Each structure stands twice: as structure tokens, then as C-alpha cells.
Z-matrix of the N, CA and C atoms (Angstrom, degrees):
N
C 1 1.454
C 2 1.552 1 113.67
N 3 1.231 2 117.23 1 -43.69
C 4 1.388 3 121.44 2 -169.60
C 5 1.613 4 105.45 3 -71.67
N 6 1.446 5 114.95 4 -42.37
C 7 1.377 6 115.79 5 177.71
C 8 1.592 7 114.35 6 -63.71
N 9 1.369 8 118.23 7 -28.62
C 10 1.355 9 118.35 8 178.71
C 11 1.518 10 108.90 9 -74.56
N 12 1.251 11 118.90 10 -38.12
C 13 1.504 12 121.62 11 -177.10
C 14 1.553 13 105.66 12 -67.48
N 15 1.302 14 121.46 13 -46.35
C 16 1.498 15 123.95 14 179.47
C 17 1.515 16 108.73 15 -61.52
N 18 1.214 17 121.48 16 -45.09
C 19 1.459 18 120.37 17 -178.85
C 20 1.572 19 113.76 18 -79.60
N 21 1.210 20 116.14 19 -9.48
C 22 1.402 21 119.59 20 176.51
C 23 1.586 22 112.66 21 81.76
N 24 1.184 23 117.75 22 19.37
C 25 1.510 24 117.83 23 -173.59
C 26 1.600 25 109.08 24 -109.66
N 27 1.310 26 119.86 25 29.29
C 28 1.389 27 123.82 26 176.75
C 29 1.626 28 112.68 27 -72.92
N 30 1.291 29 112.30 28 111.10
C 31 1.540 30 115.16 29 -179.60
C 32 1.500 31 114.16 30 -56.02
N 33 1.185 32 119.25 31 144.45
C 34 1.563 33 124.48 32 -177.13
C 35 1.517 34 113.63 33 -53.90
N 36 1.273 35 115.48 34 -31.82
C 37 1.510 36 121.68 35 -172.89
C 38 1.488 37 110.21 36 -94.38
N 39 1.377 38 119.13 37 1.27
C 40 1.495 39 121.60 38 -175.62
C 41 1.537 40 110.53 39 -80.00
N 42 1.243 41 116.28 40 121.06
C 43 1.528 42 113.54 41 178.22
C 44 1.552 43 114.23 42 -62.76
N 45 1.247 44 116.61 43 145.40
C 46 1.505 45 115.85 44 -177.07
C 47 1.596 46 103.59 45 -134.51
N 48 1.306 47 109.71 46 144.68
C 49 1.500 48 115.75 47 -174.71
C 50 1.577 49 103.26 48 -130.74
N 51 1.322 50 117.78 49 131.72
C 52 1.347 51 123.88 50 170.74
C 53 1.584 52 115.23 51 -92.73
N 54 1.237 53 120.55 52 130.50
C 55 1.402 54 126.88 53 173.29
C 56 1.564 55 114.06 54 -112.77
N 57 1.302 56 117.81 55 123.24
C 58 1.408 57 121.70 56 171.24
C 59 1.523 58 112.31 57 -106.60
N 60 1.442 59 110.85 58 133.73
C 61 1.310 60 114.16 59 179.44
C 62 1.615 61 112.70 60 -117.99
N 63 1.292 62 118.56 61 147.22
C 64 1.397 63 120.77 62 171.78
C 65 1.426 64 114.83 63 -123.02
N 66 1.381 65 118.54 64 159.04
C 67 1.473 66 117.29 65 178.21
C 68 1.527 67 106.33 66 -146.24
N 69 1.276 68 107.87 67 166.31
C 70 1.498 69 117.35 68 169.38
C 71 1.470 70 111.37 69 -129.95
N 72 1.434 71 114.97 70 149.20
C 73 1.471 72 113.85 71 175.01
C 74 1.528 73 113.32 72 -86.49
N 75 1.391 74 111.46 73 124.43
C 76 1.505 75 114.63 74 -176.84
C 77 1.452 76 111.02 75 -87.43
N 78 1.305 77 118.35 76 130.24
C 79 1.412 78 128.62 77 174.29
C 80 1.576 79 105.33 78 -83.65
N 81 1.381 80 122.94 79 102.57
C 82 1.434 81 128.62 80 -178.77
C 83 1.576 82 110.42 81 -53.72
N 84 1.254 83 121.20 82 -26.87
C 85 1.421 84 122.26 83 174.53
C 86 1.471 85 114.23 84 -63.60
N 87 1.328 86 112.68 85 -28.26
C 88 1.593 87 115.83 86 -177.34
C 89 1.426 88 112.95 87 -80.62
N 90 1.420 89 119.47 88 -2.62
C 91 1.464 90 121.13 89 173.85
C 92 1.532 91 106.97 90 -129.62
N 93 1.226 92 111.54 91 88.41
C 94 1.486 93 119.42 92 -179.21
C 95 1.583 94 105.67 93 -62.63
N 96 1.253 95 116.77 94 135.75
C 97 1.518 96 123.34 95 173.52
C 98 1.574 97 107.72 96 81.60
N 99 1.320 98 116.88 97 18.26
C 100 1.531 99 115.29 98 -178.00
C 101 1.545 100 107.68 99 -67.02
N 102 1.367 101 120.95 100 -25.93
C 103 1.499 102 116.15 101 -179.62
C 104 1.459 103 113.41 102 -97.92
N 105 1.398 104 118.41 103 9.07
C 106 1.540 105 120.60 104 -179.10
C 107 1.564 106 108.03 105 -63.07
N 108 1.241 107 112.17 106 143.90
C 109 1.506 108 119.25 107 -178.64
C 110 1.599 109 115.98 108 -52.98
N 111 1.340 110 116.03 109 -35.12
C 112 1.432 111 117.72 110 -178.08
C 113 1.620 112 112.04 111 -77.17
N 114 1.242 113 114.66 112 -12.19
C 115 1.514 114 125.42 113 177.11
C 116 1.523 115 111.32 114 60.33
N 117 1.335 116 121.06 115 20.38
C 118 1.494 117 117.52 116 -179.34
C 119 1.465 118 115.34 117 -54.07
N 120 1.401 119 112.15 118 -49.83
C 121 1.574 120 122.40 119 -177.58
C 122 1.505 121 106.49 120 -58.01
N 123 1.350 122 113.97 121 -55.52
C 124 1.520 123 115.23 122 -169.11
C 125 1.574 124 109.97 123 -66.58
N 126 1.411 125 116.05 124 -36.20
C 127 1.442 126 117.26 125 -179.66
C 128 1.577 127 107.99 126 -66.86
N 129 1.383 128 118.13 127 -40.04
C 130 1.423 129 113.50 128 178.93
C 131 1.550 130 114.15 129 -62.15
N 132 1.311 131 109.99 130 -41.65
C 133 1.583 132 114.28 131 -177.55
C 134 1.556 133 106.99 132 -64.87
N 135 1.310 134 116.75 133 -40.72
C 136 1.435 135 115.05 134 177.31
C 137 1.335 136 115.40 135 -68.12
N 138 1.443 137 125.84 136 -36.60
C 139 1.425 138 124.54 137 176.28
C 140 1.481 139 109.11 138 -65.74
N 141 1.369 140 124.19 139 -32.80
C 142 1.401 141 125.41 140 176.44
C 143 1.562 142 111.72 141 -63.22
N 144 1.394 143 112.42 142 -40.40
C 145 1.479 144 118.39 143 -179.13
C 146 1.524 145 108.10 144 -69.72
N 147 1.224 146 119.81 145 -32.27
C 148 1.474 147 117.76 146 -176.80
C 149 1.428 148 112.74 147 -71.25
N 150 1.342 149 124.29 148 -27.23
C 151 1.443 150 127.68 149 -172.13
C 152 1.561 151 102.90 150 -62.80
N 153 1.370 152 122.84 151 -52.11
C 154 1.523 153 118.76 152 -176.46
C 155 1.579 154 109.21 153 -86.98
N 156 1.296 155 118.52 154 11.06
C 157 1.535 156 121.35 155 176.10
C 158 1.574 157 103.90 156 64.30
N 159 1.396 158 123.00 157 51.28
C 160 1.370 159 116.01 158 165.15
C 161 1.571 160 107.82 159 -125.86
N 162 1.325 161 116.74 160 167.71
C 163 1.397 162 121.99 161 -176.01
C 164 1.549 163 109.12 162 -124.06
N 165 1.402 164 115.36 163 136.43
C 166 1.370 165 119.29 164 -177.63
C 167 1.568 166 106.38 165 -104.26
N 168 1.283 167 119.08 166 137.52
C 169 1.480 168 122.36 167 171.41
C 170 1.381 169 110.20 168 -110.90
N 171 1.224 170 125.66 169 121.90
C 172 1.500 171 131.82 170 -179.55
C 173 1.549 172 103.57 171 -52.04
N 174 1.505 173 113.37 172 136.36
C 175 1.438 174 116.50 173 -176.64
C 176 1.592 175 114.27 174 -62.71
N 177 1.356 176 111.16 175 -24.88
C 178 1.435 177 112.96 176 179.50
C 179 1.568 178 116.88 177 -78.57
N 180 1.274 179 114.45 178 -0.32
C 181 1.418 180 120.24 179 175.54
C 182 1.595 181 112.18 180 -106.75
N 183 1.218 182 121.93 181 -3.47
C 184 1.419 183 127.36 182 175.66
C 185 1.416 184 119.20 183 -96.50
């Protein structure tokens, strides 16, 4: 679908869906233990983010 939209060859009868994503920048200091091997802290934070359908991007990746 993306390739068709980019190339401009989307047929007129082809259904089209728009998806909007939002994100927040995660301060890793706010999640103590985020890098612990058992992943307890990072999984808990991730589960909390999934409830309202948001995504956090660690600040060292932005």
C-alpha cells in the first residue's frame, strides 16, 4: 500500500486508511531499573504506556 501511494499508482477503488501515531520522549532516569536483565521496570512502564495507546521513545535514541 505504501509503495502504491508513494508511486502515485493507487487505484481509485482501493480502500485507504490513515494511521496517526504519537510518542513521548522517555527520561530513562524516571524508570529506575529500566535496563535490569529481568526487565520488570521496563515491562511495567511499557504496559502502562500501552493502556492509553502511546509509545515512549528512550531519550538516548532521539
